[in-house]
MARKE-540586 format. One record per residue (C-alpha): residue in three letters; x, y, z. Coordinates in steps of 0.2 Angstrom, whole numbers, plus 2048, in hexadecimal, padded with zeros to 3 digits. Example, Ala and Ser with C-alpha at 12.3 -4.5 7.8 and 13.67 -1.06 7.14 Angstrom:
! residues 2
<site aa="ALA" u="83E" v="7EA" w="827"/>
<site aa="SER" u="844" v="7FB" w="824"/>
***
This chain:
! residues 471
<site aa="MET" u="B58" v="D13" w="736"/>
<site aa="LYS" u="B48" v="D09" w="72F"/>
<site aa="GLN" u="B3E" v="D18" w="733"/>
<site aa="SER" u="B49" v="D24" w="72A"/>
<site aa="LEU" u="B4A" v="D18" w="71B"/>
<site aa="ALA" u="B37" v="D15" w="71A"/>
<site aa="SER" u="B33" v="D29" w="71D"/>
<site aa="PRO" u="B29" v="D31" w="70F"/>
<site aa="PHE" u="B38" v="D3C" w="70B"/>
<site aa="ALA" u="B45" v="D2D" w="709"/>
<site aa="VAL" u="B39" v="D23" w="6FE"/>
<site aa="GLY" u="B34" v="D33" w="6F5"/>
<site aa="VAL" u="B47" v="D36" w="6F0"/>
<site aa="ALA" u="B4A" v="D24" w="6ED"/>
<site aa="SER" u="B3C" v="D24" w="6E2"/>
<site aa="ARG" u="B42" v="D35" w="6D9"/>
<site aa="VAL" u="B54" v="D2F" w="6D9"/>
<site aa="GLY" u="B4D" v="D1F" w="6CE"/>
<site aa="GLY" u="B41" v="D29" w="6C3"/>
<site aa="GLN" u="B52" v="D35" w="6C0"/>
<site aa="ILE" u="B5D" v="D26" w="6BC"/>
<site aa="CYS" u="B51" v="D20" w="6AF"/>
<site aa="ALA" u="B50" v="D32" w="6A8"/>
<site aa="PHE" u="B62" v="D31" w="6A6"/>
<site aa="VAL" u="B63" v="D21" w="6A0"/>
<site aa="LEU" u="B57" v="D25" w="693"/>
<site aa="ILE" u="B62" v="D34" w="68E"/>
<site aa="LEU" u="B70" v="D28" w="68D"/>
<site aa="ILE" u="B66" v="D1C" w="680"/>
<site aa="ALA" u="B5F" v="D29" w="677"/>
<site aa="SER" u="B71" v="D31" w="673"/>
<site aa="ARG" u="B75" v="D21" w="66B"/>
<site aa="SER" u="B65" v="D20" w="661"/>
<site aa="LEU" u="B60" v="D31" w="65D"/>
<site aa="GLY" u="B69" v="D40" w="657"/>
<site aa="LEU" u="B69" v="D51" w="660"/>
<site aa="ALA" u="B5C" v="D58" w="653"/>
<site aa="GLU" u="B4F" v="D4A" w="657"/>
<site aa="PHE" u="B52" v="D4A" w="669"/>
<site aa="GLY" u="B4F" v="D5D" w="669"/>
<site aa="ALA" u="B3F" v="D5C" w="65E"/>
<site aa="TYR" u="B38" v="D50" w="66D"/>
<site aa="ALA" u="B3F" v="D5C" w="67A"/>
<site aa="ILE" u="B34" v="D6B" w="673"/>
<site aa="ALA" u="B25" v="D5F" w="674"/>
<site aa="SER" u="B29" v="D56" w="685"/>
<site aa="ALA" u="B2B" v="D6A" w="68B"/>
<site aa="VAL" u="B19" v="D70" w="686"/>
<site aa="SER" u="B13" v="D60" w="68D"/>
<site aa="VAL" u="B1B" v="D60" w="69E"/>
<site aa="ILE" u="B15" v="D72" w="6A0"/>
<site aa="PHE" u="B03" v="D6E" w="69E"/>
<site aa="ILE" u="B06" v="D5E" w="6AA"/>
<site aa="THR" u="B0D" v="D68" w="6B6"/>
<site aa="LEU" u="AFE" v="D75" w="6B5"/>
<site aa="VAL" u="AF2" v="D65" w="6B8"/>
<site aa="TYR" u="AFD" v="D61" w="6C7"/>
<site aa="THR" u="AFC" v="D71" w="6D0"/>
<site aa="GLY" u="AEF" v="D7E" w="6D4"/>
<site aa="ILE" u="AE0" v="D73" w="6D6"/>
<site aa="TYR" u="AEB" v="D64" w="6DB"/>
<site aa="HIS" u="AF2" v="D6F" w="6EB"/>
<site aa="ILE" u="AE1" v="D77" w="6EE"/>
<site aa="LEU" u="ADB" v="D64" w="6EE"/>
<site aa="LEU" u="AE7" v="D61" w="6FC"/>
<site aa="ARG" u="AE1" v="D6F" w="707"/>
<site aa="SER" u="ACF" v="D6C" w="704"/>
<site aa="GLU" u="AC4" v="D6C" w="714"/>
<site aa="ASP" u="AB6" v="D61" w="70C"/>
<site aa="ILE" u="ABF" v="D55" w="6FF"/>
<site aa="GLU" u="AAE" v="D49" w="6FE"/>
<site aa="ARG" u="AA5" v="D5A" w="6F8"/>
<site aa="ASP" u="AB2" v="D60" w="6EC"/>
<site aa="ARG" u="ABD" v="D53" w="6E5"/>
<site aa="ASP" u="AB1" v="D51" w="6D4"/>
<site aa="THR" u="AB2" v="D64" w="6D2"/>
<site aa="PHE" u="AC5" v="D64" w="6D5"/>
<site aa="PHE" u="AC6" v="D55" w="6C7"/>
<site aa="LEU" u="ABD" v="D5D" w="6B9"/>
<site aa="LEU" u="AC7" v="D6E" w="6BB"/>
<site aa="GLN" u="AD7" v="D64" w="6BB"/>
<site aa="PHE" u="ACE" v="D5B" w="6AB"/>
<site aa="GLY" u="ACC" v="D6D" w="6A4"/>
<site aa="VAL" u="ADE" v="D71" w="6A5"/>
<site aa="GLY" u="AE4" v="D61" w="69E"/>
<site aa="LEU" u="AD8" v="D63" w="68E"/>
<site aa="VAL" u="ADE" v="D75" w="68C"/>
<site aa="GLY" u="AF1" v="D6F" w="68D"/>
<site aa="THR" u="AEB" v="D60" w="680"/>
<site aa="SER" u="AE2" v="D6C" w="675"/>
<site aa="ILE" u="AF1" v="D79" w="674"/>
<site aa="MET" u="AFF" v="D6B" w="670"/>
<site aa="ALA" u="AF4" v="D63" w="662"/>
<site aa="GLY" u="AEE" v="D74" w="659"/>
<site aa="GLY" u="B01" v="D7A" w="659"/>
<site aa="ALA" u="B06" v="D69" w="652"/>
<site aa="PHE" u="AFA" v="D6C" w="643"/>
<site aa="VAL" u="AFE" v="D7F" w="642"/>
<site aa="PHE" u="B11" v="D7F" w="643"/>
<site aa="GLY" u="B18" v="D71" w="63C"/>
<site aa="ASP" u="B18" v="D61" w="62F"/>
<site aa="LEU" u="B10" v="D52" w="636"/>
<site aa="GLY" u="B18" v="D47" w="629"/>
<site aa="GLU" u="B28" v="D4A" w="631"/>
<site aa="ARG" u="B2F" v="D43" w="642"/>
<site aa="GLY" u="B31" v="D54" w="649"/>
<site aa="THR" u="B2B" v="D5F" w="655"/>
<site aa="ALA" u="B1A" v="D60" w="64D"/>
<site aa="PHE" u="B18" v="D4D" w="64E"/>
<site aa="ALA" u="B1E" v="D4D" w="661"/>
<site aa="LEU" u="B12" v="D5A" w="665"/>
<site aa="LEU" u="B04" v="D51" w="65F"/>
<site aa="ALA" u="B09" v="D40" w="664"/>
<site aa="LEU" u="B09" v="D46" w="676"/>
<site aa="SER" u="AFC" v="D51" w="677"/>
<site aa="PRO" u="AF0" v="D46" w="680"/>
<site aa="ILE" u="AFD" v="D44" w="68F"/>
<site aa="PRO" u="AF6" v="D55" w="699"/>
<site aa="THR" u="AE4" v="D4F" w="698"/>
<site aa="LEU" u="AE9" v="D3D" w="69D"/>
<site aa="ALA" u="AF3" v="D46" w="6AC"/>
<site aa="CYS" u="AE4" v="D4E" w="6B3"/>
<site aa="VAL" u="ADE" v="D3C" w="6B9"/>
<site aa="SER" u="AEF" v="D36" w="6C0"/>
<site aa="ALA" u="AEF" v="D47" w="6C9"/>
<site aa="TRP" u="ADE" v="D45" w="6D0"/>
<site aa="LEU" u="AE2" v="D35" w="6D6"/>
<site aa="GLU" u="AF2" v="D39" w="6DE"/>
<site aa="SER" u="AED" v="D48" w="6E7"/>
<site aa="LEU" u="AE0" v="D3C" w="6F0"/>
<site aa="LEU" u="AEE" v="D31" w="6F5"/>
<site aa="VAL" u="AFA" v="D3F" w="6FA"/>
<site aa="ARG" u="AEA" v="D47" w="704"/>
<site aa="ASP" u="AEA" v="D35" w="70E"/>
<site aa="GLY" u="AFC" v="D36" w="710"/>
<site aa="ARG" u="B01" v="D28" w="705"/>
<site aa="VAL" u="B0F" v="D32" w="6FF"/>
<site aa="ARG" u="B1B" v="D24" w="6FF"/>
<site aa="THR" u="B0E" v="D19" w="6F4"/>
<site aa="THR" u="B0E" v="D28" w="6E7"/>
<site aa="SER" u="B21" v="D29" w="6E6"/>
<site aa="ILE" u="B22" v="D16" w="6E2"/>
<site aa="CYS" u="B16" v="D16" w="6D5"/>
<site aa="VAL" u="B1E" v="D24" w="6CC"/>
<site aa="LEU" u="B2E" v="D1A" w="6CE"/>
<site aa="LEU" u="B26" v="D0B" w="6C5"/>
<site aa="SER" u="B1E" v="D15" w="6B8"/>
<site aa="GLU" u="B30" v="D1D" w="6B3"/>
<site aa="LEU" u="B37" v="D0B" w="6B1"/>
<site aa="LEU" u="B29" v="D06" w="6A7"/>
<site aa="GLY" u="B2C" v="D15" w="69C"/>
<site aa="LEU" u="B3D" v="D12" w="69A"/>
<site aa="GLY" u="B3C" v="CFF" w="697"/>
<site aa="THR" u="B30" v="D03" w="689"/>
<site aa="ALA" u="B3A" v="D10" w="681"/>
<site aa="ILE" u="B4A" v="D04" w="682"/>
<site aa="TRP" u="B40" v="CF6" w="67A"/>
<site aa="LEU" u="B3A" v="D02" w="66C"/>
<site aa="PHE" u="B4B" v="D09" w="668"/>
<site aa="ARG" u="B51" v="CF8" w="667"/>
<site aa="GLN" u="B43" v="CF4" w="65A"/>
<site aa="GLY" u="B4A" v="D03" w="650"/>
<site aa="HIS" u="B3E" v="D11" w="654"/>
<site aa="GLY" u="B43" v="D22" w="657"/>
<site aa="ILE" u="B3B" v="D30" w="65E"/>
<site aa="GLU" u="B2C" v="D25" w="660"/>
<site aa="ALA" u="B33" v="D1B" w="66E"/>
<site aa="LEU" u="B35" v="D2B" w="679"/>
<site aa="ILE" u="B24" v="D2F" w="676"/>
<site aa="ALA" u="B1D" v="D1E" w="679"/>
<site aa="SER" u="B25" v="D1C" w="689"/>
<site aa="ARG" u="B1B" v="D2C" w="690"/>
<site aa="PHE" u="B0B" v="D23" w="68C"/>
<site aa="ALA" u="B11" v="D13" w="694"/>
<site aa="SER" u="B15" v="D1C" w="6A4"/>
<site aa="MET" u="B04" v="D26" w="6A5"/>
<site aa="ALA" u="AFA" v="D16" w="6A0"/>
<site aa="PHE" u="B02" v="D0E" w="6AF"/>
<site aa="ILE" u="B00" v="D1B" w="6BD"/>
<site aa="ILE" u="AEF" v="D1E" w="6B7"/>
<site aa="THR" u="AEB" v="D0C" w="6BA"/>
<site aa="VAL" u="AF4" v="D09" w="6CA"/>
<site aa="TYR" u="AEE" v="D19" w="6D3"/>
<site aa="ALA" u="ADB" v="D14" w="6CE"/>
<site aa="GLY" u="ADE" v="D04" w="6D5"/>
<site aa="LEU" u="AE3" v="D0C" w="6E6"/>
<site aa="VAL" u="AD7" v="D19" w="6E7"/>
<site aa="ARG" u="AC8" v="D10" w="6E1"/>
<site aa="GLN" u="ABE" v="D1F" w="6DF"/>
<site aa="MET" u="AB8" v="D25" w="6CF"/>
<site aa="PRO" u="AB4" v="D38" w="6CB"/>
<site aa="ARG" u="AA2" v="D3E" w="6C7"/>
<site aa="LEU" u="A9C" v="D4C" w="6BB"/>
<site aa="ARG" u="A98" v="D57" w="6C8"/>
<site aa="LEU" u="A9C" v="D69" w="6C9"/>
<site aa="ARG" u="A9A" v="D75" w="6DA"/>
<site aa="ARG" u="A9B" v="D85" w="6D4"/>
<site aa="ALA" u="A9F" v="D8D" w="6E4"/>
<site aa="THR" u="AAE" v="D81" w="6E5"/>
<site aa="ALA" u="AB2" v="D85" w="6D3"/>
<site aa="ARG" u="AB4" v="D96" w="6D7"/>
<site aa="HIS" u="ABD" v="D96" w="6E6"/>
<site aa="SER" u="AC9" v="D89" w="6DF"/>
<site aa="VAL" u="ACD" v="D93" w="6CF"/>
<site aa="ARG" u="AD0" v="DA4" w="6DA"/>
<site aa="GLU" u="ADB" v="D9B" w="6E5"/>
<site aa="ALA" u="AE5" v="D91" w="6D7"/>
<site aa="TRP" u="AE8" v="D9E" w="6CA"/>
<site aa="PRO" u="AF7" v="DA5" w="6D3"/>
<site aa="LEU" u="AFF" v="D93" w="6D5"/>
<site aa="TRP" u="AFB" v="D8F" w="6C2"/>
<site aa="GLY" u="B02" v="DA0" w="6BE"/>
<site aa="SER" u="B12" v="D9D" w="6C9"/>
<site aa="VAL" u="B14" v="D8B" w="6C3"/>
<site aa="SER" u="B14" v="D90" w="6B1"/>
<site aa="LEU" u="B20" v="D9E" w="6B2"/>
<site aa="ALA" u="B2B" v="D91" w="6BD"/>
<site aa="MET" u="B28" v="D85" w="6AD"/>
<site aa="LEU" u="B2B" v="D92" w="6A1"/>
<site aa="SER" u="B3C" v="D95" w="6AA"/>
<site aa="ASN" u="B40" v="D82" w="6AA"/>
<site aa="TYR" u="B3A" v="D80" w="696"/>
<site aa="GLY" u="B3C" v="D92" w="690"/>
<site aa="ALA" u="B4F" v="D8E" w="689"/>
<site aa="ASP" u="B48" v="D7F" w="67F"/>
<site aa="LEU" u="B3A" v="D89" w="677"/>
<site aa="ILE" u="B46" v="D97" w="673"/>
<site aa="LEU" u="B54" v="D8E" w="66C"/>
<site aa="GLY" u="B47" v="D84" w="662"/>
<site aa="ALA" u="B40" v="D95" w="65B"/>
<site aa="PHE" u="B50" v="D9E" w="658"/>
<site aa="LEU" u="B5B" v="D90" w="654"/>
<site aa="ASN" u="B59" v="D7E" w="651"/>
<site aa="THR" u="B54" v="D6D" w="65A"/>
<site aa="ALA" u="B66" v="D69" w="65B"/>
<site aa="ALA" u="B68" v="D77" w="667"/>
<site aa="VAL" u="B58" v="D71" w="671"/>
<site aa="GLY" u="B60" v="D60" w="672"/>
<site aa="ALA" u="B70" v="D65" w="677"/>
<site aa="TYR" u="B67" v="D71" w="686"/>
<site aa="ARG" u="B5A" v="D64" w="68B"/>
<site aa="ALA" u="B68" v="D56" w="68C"/>
<site aa="GLY" u="B74" v="D61" w="697"/>
<site aa="SER" u="B65" v="D66" w="6A2"/>
<site aa="ARG" u="B5F" v="D55" w="6A4"/>
<site aa="ILE" u="B71" v="D50" w="6AB"/>
<site aa="ALA" u="B72" v="D61" w="6B6"/>
<site aa="ASN" u="B60" v="D5E" w="6BD"/>
<site aa="THR" u="B61" v="D4C" w="6C2"/>
<site aa="ALA" u="B69" v="D4D" w="6D3"/>
<site aa="ALA" u="B5F" v="D5D" w="6D8"/>
<site aa="ASP" u="B4F" v="D56" w="6D3"/>
<site aa="VAL" u="B50" v="D47" w="6DE"/>
<site aa="VAL" u="B51" v="D51" w="6EB"/>
<site aa="ILE" u="B47" v="D60" w="6E8"/>
<site aa="GLN" u="B37" v="D57" w="6E1"/>
<site aa="PRO" u="B33" v="D4C" w="6EE"/>
<site aa="LEU" u="B38" v="D59" w="6FC"/>
<site aa="GLY" u="B2C" v="D65" w="6F3"/>
<site aa="VAL" u="B1D" v="D5A" w="6F4"/>
<site aa="ILE" u="B21" v="D55" w="707"/>
<site aa="SER" u="B23" v="D69" w="70A"/>
<site aa="TRP" u="B12" v="D6C" w="701"/>
<site aa="ALA" u="B0A" v="D5E" w="70C"/>
<site aa="ARG" u="B13" v="D65" w="71C"/>
<site aa="PHE" u="B0F" v="D76" w="719"/>
<site aa="ALA" u="AFD" v="D74" w="715"/>
<site aa="ARG" u="AFA" v="D6B" w="724"/>
<site aa="LEU" u="B02" v="D78" w="72F"/>
<site aa="GLU" u="AF7" v="D85" w="726"/>
<site aa="THR" u="AE7" v="D7C" w="72B"/>
<site aa="LYS" u="AED" v="D7C" w="73C"/>
<site aa="GLY" u="AF0" v="D8F" w="73D"/>
<site aa="ALA" u="B04" v="D8C" w="741"/>
<site aa="PRO" u="B0E" v="D97" w="738"/>
<site aa="ASP" u="B1D" v="D95" w="745"/>
<site aa="LEU" u="B1D" v="D83" w="740"/>
<site aa="ILE" u="B1E" v="D87" w="72E"/>
<site aa="ARG" u="B2D" v="D92" w="732"/>
<site aa="GLU" u="B35" v="D83" w="73B"/>
<site aa="ALA" u="B30" v="D78" w="72C"/>
<site aa="TRP" u="B39" v="D83" w="721"/>
<site aa="LYS" u="B49" v="D83" w="72A"/>
<site aa="GLU" u="B49" v="D70" w="72A"/>
<site aa="ASN" u="B45" v="D6E" w="718"/>
<site aa="MET" u="B51" v="D7C" w="712"/>
<site aa="ALA" u="B5F" v="D74" w="71C"/>
<site aa="LEU" u="B5C" v="D63" w="715"/>
<site aa="GLY" u="B58" v="D68" w="704"/>
<site aa="PHE" u="B68" v="D74" w="702"/>
<site aa="ALA" u="B73" v="D67" w="70A"/>
<site aa="LEU" u="B70" v="D5A" w="6FD"/>
<site aa="VAL" u="B6E" v="D64" w="6ED"/>
<site aa="ALA" u="B7B" v="D72" w="6EF"/>
<site aa="PRO" u="B8B" v="D66" w="6F0"/>
<site aa="ALA" u="B85" v="D59" w="6E2"/>
<site aa="MET" u="B83" v="D68" w="6D7"/>
<site aa="ILE" u="B93" v="D71" w="6DA"/>
<site aa="SER" u="B9B" v="D60" w="6D8"/>
<site aa="LEU" u="B92" v="D5F" w="6C7"/>
<site aa="CYS" u="B99" v="D6E" w="6C0"/>
<site aa="PHE" u="BAC" v="D66" w="6C1"/>
<site aa="LEU" u="BA5" v="D56" w="6BB"/>
<site aa="ALA" u="B9C" v="D59" w="6AD"/>
<site aa="PRO" u="BA9" v="D5A" w="69F"/>
<site aa="GLY" u="BAD" v="D48" w="6A5"/>
<site aa="LEU" u="B9C" v="D42" w="6A7"/>
<site aa="VAL" u="B96" v="D47" w="697"/>
<site aa="SER" u="BA5" v="D40" w="68D"/>
<site aa="ILE" u="BA4" v="D2F" w="695"/>
<site aa="LEU" u="B91" v="D2D" w="696"/>
<site aa="LEU" u="B8A" v="D35" w="686"/>
<site aa="ASP" u="B8C" v="D32" w="674"/>
<site aa="PRO" u="B99" v="D3D" w="66D"/>
<site aa="SER" u="B8D" v="D45" w="662"/>
<site aa="TRP" u="B85" v="D4C" w="672"/>
<site aa="ALA" u="B96" v="D55" w="677"/>
<site aa="ALA" u="B8E" v="D66" w="677"/>
<site aa="ALA" u="B85" v="D62" w="687"/>
<site aa="SER" u="B94" v="D62" w="692"/>
<site aa="GLY" u="B95" v="D77" w="693"/>
<site aa="VAL" u="B81" v="D76" w="697"/>
<site aa="VAL" u="B84" v="D6A" w="6A5"/>
<site aa="THR" u="B91" v="D74" w="6AE"/>
<site aa="ILE" u="B85" v="D85" w="6AD"/>
<site aa="LEU" u="B76" v="D7E" w="6B2"/>
<site aa="ALA" u="B7E" v="D73" w="6C0"/>
<site aa="MET" u="B83" v="D84" w="6C8"/>
<site aa="ALA" u="B72" v="D8C" w="6C5"/>
<site aa="ARG" u="B69" v="D7C" w="6CD"/>
<site aa="ALA" u="B74" v="D80" w="6DC"/>
<site aa="THR" u="B6D" v="D92" w="6DE"/>
<site aa="ALA" u="B5C" v="D8C" w="6DA"/>
<site aa="ALA" u="B5E" v="D7F" w="6EA"/>
<site aa="VAL" u="B58" v="D8D" w="6F5"/>
<site aa="THR" u="B48" v="D92" w="6ED"/>
<site aa="PHE" u="B3E" v="D81" w="6EC"/>
<site aa="LEU" u="B35" v="D87" w="6FB"/>
<site aa="LEU" u="B2D" v="D97" w="6F3"/>
<site aa="GLU" u="B1C" v="D91" w="6EF"/>
<site aa="PRO" u="B18" v="D86" w="6FF"/>
<site aa="THR" u="B1E" v="D94" w="709"/>
<site aa="LEU" u="B17" v="DA3" w="702"/>
<site aa="THR" u="B06" v="D9A" w="6FE"/>
<site aa="CYS" u="B02" v="D92" w="710"/>
<site aa="LEU" u="B09" v="DA3" w="718"/>
<site aa="GLY" u="AFB" v="DAD" w="70D"/>
<site aa="ARG" u="B07" v="DB4" w="701"/>
<site aa="VAL" u="B02" v="DAB" w="6F2"/>
<site aa="ARG" u="B01" v="DBA" w="6E7"/>
<site aa="LEU" u="B12" v="DC0" w="6EC"/>
<site aa="GLN" u="B1A" v="DAF" w="6E6"/>
<site aa="PHE" u="B10" v="DB0" w="6D6"/>
<site aa="PHE" u="B18" v="DC2" w="6D2"/>
<site aa="ILE" u="B2A" v="DBB" w="6D7"/>
<site aa="ARG" u="B27" v="DAD" w="6CA"/>
<site aa="LEU" u="B21" v="DBA" w="6BD"/>
<site aa="GLY" u="B30" v="DC5" w="6BF"/>
<site aa="ASP" u="B3B" v="DB5" w="6BE"/>
<site aa="ALA" u="B32" v="DAF" w="6AE"/>
<site aa="THR" u="B34" v="DC1" w="6A5"/>
<site aa="LEU" u="B46" v="DC4" w="6AB"/>
<site aa="LEU" u="B4B" v="DB2" w="6A4"/>
<site aa="ILE" u="B40" v="DB5" w="693"/>
<site aa="ALA" u="B4A" v="DC5" w="691"/>
<site aa="LEU" u="B5B" v="DBE" w="695"/>
<site aa="LEU" u="B57" v="DAF" w="689"/>
<site aa="LEU" u="B51" v="DB9" w="67B"/>
<site aa="THR" u="B61" v="DC5" w="67D"/>
<site aa="ILE" u="B71" v="DBB" w="682"/>
<site aa="GLY" u="B69" v="DA9" w="683"/>
<site aa="ARG" u="B63" v="DA6" w="671"/>
<site aa="THR" u="B73" v="DA4" w="668"/>
<site aa="SER" u="B79" v="D93" w="66F"/>
<site aa="ALA" u="B73" v="D85" w="67C"/>
<site aa="GLU" u="B82" v="D8B" w="688"/>
<site aa="SER" u="B7C" v="D9E" w="686"/>
<site aa="ALA" u="B6B" v="D97" w="68B"/>
<site aa="ALA" u="B71" v="D8F" w="69A"/>
<site aa="VAL" u="B7B" v="D9F" w="69F"/>
<site aa="ALA" u="B6A" v="DA8" w="69F"/>
<site aa="ILE" u="B63" v="D9C" w="6AB"/>
<site aa="LEU" u="B71" v="D9E" w="6B7"/>
<site aa="VAL" u="B70" v="DB0" w="6B7"/>
<site aa="LYS" u="B5C" v="DAF" w="6BA"/>
<site aa="ASP" u="B5E" v="DA3" w="6C8"/>
<site aa="LEU" u="B6B" v="DAD" w="6D0"/>
<site aa="LEU" u="B5F" v="DBC" w="6D1"/>
<site aa="LEU" u="B51" v="DB0" w="6D6"/>
<site aa="MET" u="B5A" v="DA8" w="6E6"/>
<site aa="ALA" u="B5D" v="DBB" w="6EC"/>
<site aa="VAL" u="B4A" v="DC0" w="6EA"/>
<site aa="ALA" u="B43" v="DAF" w="6EF"/>
<site aa="LEU" u="B4E" v="DAF" w="6FE"/>
<site aa="THR" u="B49" v="DC0" w="704"/>
<site aa="ALA" u="B36" v="DBC" w="701"/>
<site aa="MET" u="B36" v="DAD" w="70A"/>
<site aa="MET" u="B40" v="DB3" w="71A"/>
<site aa="ARG" u="B34" v="DC3" w="71B"/>
<site aa="VAL" u="B24" v="DB9" w="718"/>
<site aa="ALA" u="B29" v="DAB" w="725"/>
<site aa="ARG" u="B32" v="DB8" w="731"/>
<site aa="LEU" u="B43" v="DB0" w="72F"/>
<site aa="ASP" u="B53" v="DB9" w="732"/>
<site aa="PHE" u="B64" v="DB7" w="72D"/>
<site aa="SER" u="B6A" v="DAA" w="73B"/>
<site aa="ASP" u="B5C" v="D9F" w="735"/>
<site aa="LEU" u="B61" v="D9F" w="722"/>
<site aa="LEU" u="B73" v="D9C" w="728"/>
<site aa="GLU" u="B6D" v="D8D" w="733"/>
<site aa="ALA" u="B64" v="D87" w="726"/>
<site aa="THR" u="B73" v="D87" w="718"/>
<site aa="ALA" u="B81" v="D85" w="722"/>
<site aa="PRO" u="B81" v="D71" w="721"/>
<site aa="GLY" u="B80" v="D74" w="70E"/>
<site aa="PHE" u="B8F" v="D80" w="70D"/>
<site aa="GLY" u="B99" v="D73" w="717"/>
<site aa="LEU" u="B94" v="D66" w="70D"/>
<site aa="THR" u="B99" v="D6F" w="6FD"/>
<site aa="LEU" u="BAA" v="D73" w="703"/>
<site aa="ALA" u="BAF" v="D60" w="708"/>
<site aa="CYS" u="BAA" v="D5B" w="6F6"/>
<site aa="LEU" u="BB4" v="D6A" w="6EE"/>
<site aa="ALA" u="BC3" v="D63" w="6F9"/>
<site aa="ILE" u="BC2" v="D52" w="6F0"/>
<site aa="LEU" u="BC1" v="D5A" w="6DF"/>
<site aa="LEU" u="BCF" v="D66" w="6E3"/>
<site aa="GLY" u="BD8" v="D55" w="6E9"/>
<site aa="ALA" u="BD5" v="D4C" w="6D9"/>
<site aa="SER" u="BDA" v="D5A" w="6CE"/>
<site aa="VAL" u="BEB" v="D5E" w="6D8"/>
<site aa="PHE" u="BF1" v="D4B" w="6D9"/>
<site aa="PRO" u="BF1" v="D43" w="6C8"/>
<site aa="SER" u="BE9" v="D31" w="6C7"/>
<site aa="ALA" u="BF3" v="D23" w="6C1"/>
<site aa="HIS" u="BE3" v="D1A" w="6BA"/>
<site aa="THR" u="BD9" v="D1E" w="6A9"/>
<site aa="PRO" u="BCF" v="D2C" w="6A7"/>
<site aa="SER" u="BBE" v="D23" w="6AA"/>
<site aa="LEU" u="BC4" v="D19" w="6BA"/>
<site aa="ALA" u="BCB" v="D2A" w="6C1"/>
<site aa="PHE" u="BBB" v="D32" w="6BE"/>
<site aa="ALA" u="BB2" v="D24" w="6C5"/>
<site aa="LEU" u="BBD" v="D23" w="6D5"/>
<site aa="THR" u="BBA" v="D36" w="6D7"/>
<site aa="VAL" u="BA7" v="D35" w="6D6"/>
<site aa="ALA" u="BA8" v="D26" w="6E3"/>
<site aa="ALA" u="BB1" v="D31" w="6EE"/>
<site aa="LEU" u="BA6" v="D3F" w="6ED"/>
<site aa="VAL" u="B96" v="D33" w="6F0"/>
<site aa="VAL" u="B9E" v="D2B" w="6FF"/>
<site aa="THR" u="BA2" v="D3A" w="707"/>
<site aa="TRP" u="B92" v="D43" w="705"/>
<site aa="LEU" u="B88" v="D34" w="70B"/>
<site aa="LEU" u="B92" v="D32" w="71A"/>
<site aa="SER" u="B91" v="D46" w="71E"/>
<site aa="VAL" u="B7E" v="D44" w="71B"/>
<site aa="THR" u="B7C" v="D35" w="726"/>
<site aa="VAL" u="B86" v="D3D" w="735"/>
<site aa="LEU" u="B7C" v="D4E" w="733"/>
<site aa="LEU" u="B6C" v="D43" w="734"/>
<site aa="ARG" u="B71" v="D3A" w="742"/>
<site aa="ARG" u="B76" v="D49" w="74C"/>
<site aa="GLN" u="B65" v="D52" w="746"/>
<site aa="VAL" u="B6D" v="D61" w="73D"/>
<site aa="LEU" u="B64" v="D5A" w="72E"/>
<site aa="VAL" u="B53" v="D54" w="731"/>
<site aa="LEU" u="B49" v="D49" w="725"/>
<site aa="PRO" u="B38" v="D52" w="721"/>
<site aa="ARG" u="B27" v="D4A" w="724"/>
<site aa="PRO" u="B16" v="D4F" w="71B"/>
***
């Protein structure tokens, strides 16, 4: 049990749970300090910032993990990452001056204020990749959690001082400053201004499909924010982003650390020339991810109205429908998170890029046609897109990894079983009325779901039906 609790995945999930709780608490506090329009203005700028930060944390980041001579290449990797971050900063700052009035505390102000973050992220990404390469996944997970706690504390303090959108912006800078400082103390290495052209050419050639794929994935995640901001208003963006944050919380606490560990494990197996072991790792990680995410997301579909009415300010009630729809979307997306590491480490990096290209193209088409009229219609567009992506991604992964239907059934059966158990509890709660107040009845239902889920997962782990992943 101690080994399981101290495993990189368990620590990563615990860290991600803590980080998502911080983000969730921040939404709760913001709902009582900001209107949907103000929060939407920050959400648009934050979406653009996250897109560029993610580009810094992918491509070169993953190639650094796979480098055969890190002493020779690491300085070149840093300069490439710095270039990506600087492009993001320039685009954000330029967009703020071109498209908005900086005198108002709106989208333009938030874009300019957050514009340095992508450049700063290149430092943290470079340092983190060196730590992950050394197998210190638990260390990076804990550091990320501490940085999120600091950011939350900063935002709470500034909200209490009467600040508005500035509190959210300052929290991002506090988190970034903390994590750079701690990573630098752990790595104790500084990059040098040394560019090796052969490494740069090879890295960019290998990285562009990953950059393209992740850009398209980010467009899928944040395209609705940008299109709603362009065609409607920041209030619609605020409702959508608040609902998205709630729906994504339970899924991200599992998918993000499991994705990081999968990349590390698949890359290690790739260097050993062991495709059969990659196939087995896929089955193990898919089984665990689906078993943890699908029951939570399906349960959230039914719990969304009560959750929003109890936790958020009444003026944010428009987020309820978004939560329900996006929870269904995240349940279907729970089987696509291994697309990039699987296809990349099995030599089909271009295929995963074109899958993401088709995914993003379809999403933009859906958002521009059926998704631009309201926050809920944008969520419906996401759901339709994720259903189609699930079919395409599963087909591609199964063909490339040489998996058959029995392998897929073996990997998803525990998740389907847990989902049915959760649905039985929800059905019982709806059929037999409670004598308690609505809030207490809701809390008891959630408690029953959590206990059932935890006990079931524990039994499956002990019987090795589910296996904790390792880097």
